[in-house]
C-alpha positions as CSV (number, residue, x, y, z in Angstrom):
1,M,111.1,88.2,110.9
2,E,110.8,85.2,108.7
3,K,113.3,82.3,108.8
4,V,115.4,82.4,105.6
5,K,117.6,79.3,104.9
6,F,120.2,79.1,102.2
7,G,120.6,75.4,101.3
8,T,119.3,72.8,98.9
9,L,115.9,71.3,98.2
10,S,116.9,68.3,100.4
11,D,116.6,70.6,103.4
12,L,112.8,71.0,102.8
13,S,111.8,67.9,104.7
14,N,113.5,69.1,107.9
15,L,111.9,72.5,107.7
16,I,108.5,70.8,107.3
17,S,109.2,68.4,110.2
18,E,110.0,71.4,112.5
19,L,106.5,72.7,112.0
20,S,104.7,69.3,112.3
21,P,101.8,70.4,110.1
22,Y,98.5,68.5,110.0
23,K,98.7,68.4,106.2
24,T,101.2,69.8,103.6
25,V,100.2,71.0,100.2
26,V,102.7,72.2,97.6
27,L,101.5,74.9,95.1
28,A,103.4,75.1,91.8
29,N,102.8,76.0,88.2
30,T,103.0,73.7,85.2
31,T,106.5,74.7,84.3
32,V,107.9,74.1,87.8
33,E,106.0,70.9,88.1
34,K,108.0,69.4,85.2
35,L,111.3,70.7,86.5
36,W,111.3,70.3,90.3
37,L,108.1,68.9,91.8
38,D,109.0,65.3,91.3
39,R,112.4,65.9,92.8
40,L,111.0,66.7,96.2
41,D,111.2,63.8,98.6
42,G,111.4,63.0,102.3
43,F,107.8,64.1,103.1
44,E,104.2,63.5,102.1
45,A,102.3,66.3,100.4
46,E,99.3,67.0,98.2
47,R,99.9,69.0,95.0
48,I,98.0,71.9,93.5
49,V,99.3,72.9,90.0
50,I,98.1,76.0,88.3
51,P,98.9,77.4,84.8
52,D,102.1,79.4,84.3
53,G,101.9,83.1,83.7
54,E,101.2,86.5,85.3
55,E,97.7,86.5,83.7
56,H,96.7,83.7,86.2
57,K,97.6,85.8,89.2
58,N,94.0,86.8,89.9
59,I,91.1,86.1,92.2
60,E,89.7,83.3,90.0
61,T,92.9,81.3,90.5
62,V,92.8,82.0,94.2
63,K,89.2,80.8,94.5
64,G,90.1,77.6,92.8
65,I,93.0,77.0,95.3
66,W,90.7,77.8,98.2
67,A,88.2,75.2,97.0
68,K,90.9,72.6,96.5
69,L,92.2,73.2,100.1
70,Q,88.7,72.7,101.4
71,E,88.4,69.5,99.5
72,L,91.7,68.3,100.9
73,G,90.7,69.1,104.5
74,F,93.4,71.7,104.9
75,T,93.2,73.5,108.2
76,R,94.9,76.4,110.1
77,K,97.5,73.9,111.3
78,S,98.3,72.8,107.8
79,L,101.2,74.0,105.7
80,L,101.0,75.5,102.2
81,I,104.4,75.6,100.3
82,G,104.8,77.9,97.3
83,L,107.3,76.3,94.9
84,G,108.1,78.6,92.0
85,G,108.7,82.2,90.9
86,G,107.2,85.4,92.1
87,V,103.7,84.7,90.8
88,I,103.6,81.5,92.8
89,T,105.1,82.9,96.0
90,D,102.7,85.9,95.8
91,I,99.7,83.7,95.3
92,A,100.7,81.2,98.0
93,G,101.3,84.0,100.5
94,F,97.9,85.5,99.7
95,V,96.1,82.2,99.9
96,A,97.8,81.2,103.2
97,S,97.0,84.6,104.7
98,T,93.3,84.6,103.8
99,Y,92.3,80.9,104.1
100,M,90.7,80.4,107.5
101,R,92.3,83.8,108.4
102,G,95.8,82.3,108.2
103,T,97.6,79.0,107.8
104,M,101.2,78.0,107.9
105,L,103.3,79.1,104.9
106,G,106.6,78.0,103.4
107,L,108.2,79.5,100.3
108,V,110.7,77.9,98.0
109,P,111.5,80.5,95.3
110,T,113.0,78.9,92.1
111,T,113.8,82.1,90.1
112,L,116.4,84.7,90.7
113,L,113.7,87.4,90.9
114,A,111.8,85.5,93.6
115,Q,114.9,84.6,95.6
116,V,116.1,88.2,95.9
117,D,112.8,89.9,96.1
118,A,109.3,88.4,95.7
119,A,109.6,85.7,98.3
120,I,111.3,87.8,101.0
121,G,109.5,90.3,103.3
122,G,106.0,89.0,103.6
123,K,104.2,90.9,100.8
124,T,101.5,88.9,99.1
125,G,99.3,89.9,96.3
126,I,97.2,89.3,93.2
127,N,96.5,91.6,90.2
128,F,93.2,93.4,90.1
129,N,93.0,96.3,87.5
130,G,96.7,96.8,88.2
131,K,99.7,95.0,89.5
132,N,99.3,93.6,93.1
133,M,96.3,95.9,93.8
134,V,94.9,93.3,96.3
135,G,97.2,91.8,98.9
136,T,98.3,91.4,102.5
137,F,101.4,91.4,104.6
138,Y,102.0,87.9,105.9
139,L,105.3,86.5,107.0
140,P,106.1,82.9,105.9
141,D,107.3,80.3,108.5
142,F,110.3,79.7,106.3
143,V,111.9,80.6,103.0
144,L,114.3,78.1,101.5
145,I,116.7,79.5,98.9
146,A,118.1,76.6,96.9
147,H,120.7,77.9,94.4
148,E,120.4,74.7,92.4
149,T,116.9,75.8,91.1
150,L,118.6,78.6,89.1
151,S,120.3,75.9,87.0
152,T,117.2,75.3,84.9
153,L,116.2,78.9,84.4
154,P,116.2,80.1,80.8
155,R,118.7,82.9,80.3
156,V,115.9,85.4,79.9
157,E,114.7,84.7,83.4
158,L,118.1,85.2,84.9
159,L,118.3,88.6,83.1
160,N,114.8,89.3,84.4
161,G,115.9,88.7,88.0
162,M,119.1,90.8,87.5
163,A,117.0,93.9,87.3
164,E,116.1,93.5,90.9
165,V,119.7,92.8,91.8
166,V,120.7,96.0,90.1
167,K,118.1,97.8,92.2
168,Y,119.8,96.5,95.4
169,G,123.1,97.8,93.9
170,I,121.7,101.3,93.8
171,L,120.4,100.9,97.4
172,D,123.5,99.3,98.9
173,R,127.2,99.9,98.3
174,K,128.2,96.3,99.0
175,V,125.9,95.0,96.4
176,Y,127.0,97.7,93.9
177,S,130.6,96.7,94.5
178,L,129.8,93.0,93.8
179,L,127.9,93.9,90.7
180,K,130.8,96.0,89.4
181,K,133.1,92.9,89.7
182,L,130.6,90.5,88.0
183,G,131.5,89.8,84.4
184,S,128.0,88.7,83.2
185,V,124.8,87.2,84.5
186,E,126.4,83.7,84.1
187,D,128.9,84.6,86.8
188,L,126.1,85.1,89.4
189,D,126.9,83.3,92.7
190,R,125.4,82.6,96.1
191,E,127.3,85.5,97.7
192,L,125.5,88.1,95.5
193,V,122.1,86.5,96.1
194,K,122.7,86.4,99.8
195,A,123.9,90.0,99.9
196,C,120.6,91.1,98.2
197,V,118.5,89.1,100.6
198,E,120.3,90.6,103.6
199,V,119.6,94.1,102.3
200,K,115.9,93.4,102.0
201,L,115.7,91.6,105.4
202,R,117.3,94.6,107.1
203,V,114.9,97.0,105.6
204,V,111.8,94.9,106.2
205,E,112.8,94.3,109.8
206,E,112.6,98.0,110.4
207,D,109.3,98.5,108.5
208,L,107.2,95.4,107.7
209,R,104.1,97.2,106.6
210,E,105.7,99.7,104.3
211,G,104.8,102.7,106.4
212,G,108.2,104.3,106.0
213,K,111.7,103.0,105.1
214,R,110.5,99.9,103.3
215,R,109.2,102.0,100.5
216,I,112.8,102.4,99.3
217,L,112.5,98.9,98.0
218,N,110.0,100.3,95.4
219,L,112.9,101.9,93.6
220,G,112.0,101.7,89.9
221,H,108.6,100.2,90.5
222,T,106.3,103.2,89.9
223,T,107.4,103.3,86.3
224,A,107.6,99.5,86.1
225,H,104.1,98.8,87.2
226,A,102.7,101.3,84.7
227,I,104.7,99.6,81.9
228,E,103.6,96.1,82.9
229,K,99.9,97.1,82.9
230,L,100.2,98.9,79.5
231,S,101.8,95.8,78.0
232,N,99.0,93.6,79.5
233,Y,101.8,92.0,81.5
234,T,103.6,90.7,78.4
235,I,106.7,92.7,79.4
236,K,108.4,90.8,82.2
237,H,108.6,92.5,85.7
238,G,112.4,92.7,85.8
239,F,112.6,94.3,82.3
240,A,110.0,96.9,83.4
241,V,111.9,97.5,86.6
242,A,115.1,98.1,84.5
243,V,113.4,100.9,82.6
244,G,112.0,102.2,85.9
245,L,115.5,102.3,87.3
246,M,116.6,104.5,84.4
247,V,113.7,106.9,85.0
248,A,114.6,107.0,88.7
249,A,118.2,107.7,87.8
250,K,117.1,110.6,85.6
251,L,115.0,112.0,88.3
252,G,118.0,111.7,90.6
253,E,120.0,113.7,88.0
254,I,117.4,116.4,87.7
255,L,116.8,116.8,91.5
256,Y,120.1,115.8,93.1
257,N,122.8,115.7,90.4
258,F,123.0,111.9,90.6
259,D,125.0,110.3,87.9
260,P,122.6,108.1,85.8
261,G,125.5,106.6,84.0
262,K,126.2,104.4,87.0
263,V,122.8,102.8,86.6
264,E,122.9,102.6,82.8
265,E,126.3,100.9,82.9
266,L,125.0,98.1,85.1
267,L,121.8,97.6,83.1
268,R,123.7,97.4,79.8
269,K,126.3,95.0,81.3
270,F,123.4,92.6,82.1
271,E,121.6,93.2,78.8
272,L,118.7,94.9,80.3
273,P,116.5,97.5,78.6
274,T,117.1,101.2,79.2
275,G,114.5,102.9,76.9
276,L,110.7,103.4,77.2
277,P,108.5,100.8,75.4
278,F,105.6,103.3,75.4
279,E,105.0,107.0,74.9
280,P,105.8,109.1,78.1
281,E,102.2,110.4,78.3
282,K,100.8,106.9,78.4
283,I,103.1,105.8,81.1
284,L,102.4,109.0,83.1
285,G,98.6,108.3,82.8
286,E,99.1,104.8,84.4
287,M,101.4,106.2,87.1
288,R,98.5,108.4,88.4
289,L,96.7,105.2,89.4
290,D,99.7,103.6,91.2
291,K,99.0,102.4,94.7
292,K,102.2,104.2,96.0
293,A,100.5,107.5,95.2
294,W,99.0,107.7,98.7
295,Y,97.5,111.2,98.4
296,G,96.9,111.2,94.7
297,R,100.4,112.6,93.9
298,L,103.2,110.8,92.1
299,T,105.7,109.3,94.5
300,F,109.1,108.0,93.6
301,V,112.2,106.6,95.2
302,V,115.0,108.8,93.9
303,P,118.7,108.1,94.2
304,I,120.9,110.8,95.6
305,E,124.1,108.6,95.3
306,V,124.8,104.9,95.3
307,G,123.7,103.7,98.8
308,E,121.5,106.7,99.5
309,V,117.9,107.3,98.2
310,T,115.0,109.5,99.2
311,I,111.2,109.0,98.9
312,E,109.3,112.0,97.7
313,E,106.4,113.3,95.7
314,V,107.6,114.6,92.3
315,E,105.8,117.1,90.2
316,E,104.4,115.8,86.9
317,D,106.4,118.1,84.8
318,V,109.6,116.8,86.4
319,V,108.5,113.2,85.9
320,R,107.7,114.0,82.2
321,R,111.2,115.4,81.8
322,A,112.7,112.3,83.2
323,L,110.5,110.0,81.0
324,E,111.4,112.0,77.9
325,A,115.1,111.9,78.8
326,V,115.0,108.1,78.9
327,G,113.1,108.0,75.6
């Protein structure tokens, strides 16, 4: 399992020293470059800076990074550090896993969404006619979670990350209890972030390659990925997940008498959307192309109660009922 350290950015130099890389390259986007790249010290590194935005999470961006690494003399004994949000950590992981069939990798997630989800668990990916349709499983040598990086996040990005935190609240009773006590997103603390990371690490340790239990971490994501694609990725991932959680909660109500009010209460507390941004039939059409539909049938993570979910194929008419109920 990957090494996850909760600390500050000043810990990065020691983590690098432990690996003794031939070369170190930090990958960031233009936004993170201005906020944090110049604050890194204690080690020598080259920089690769790419444009900010989900629309750049594609093979053309990756090809440019591969070419730059070649130009820098980057080898399998070199270290690529992804400094940024989920787009950067996904791209960095994909590049490290494919360049020369695998190089050293470190991740420093700077957004809430990346700290509790995207940077943990070894999933990498780029978008190709859909969200994360091309990717690998590749564990980083370390993940450094520095709470200080959340201080520069716009409020909208904190809310964006809270959707994934709410997801963990449905999956885990401890996280749910912490969320119930939290007054607002501004009260977010290290304890809650750590609790979410611990849930994901436990699940991933049992099932790295998503052959079984790890699939529960996709709660809300079948709907979310359809919404993101329909919006041409203008709707943020977390906001799409929030709507997906409501759809899952309605499925839970239809199939297992789950109380969807428990999910809606948390989403509204953290100012997250609870209604569909597109017509149900359009979302249903995109769901049919989802990569989680292994045998061509719609697959959902469905809550039975807080702390207990099931993974199952759901008939389209039932999914349609849930979508229409969310409205």
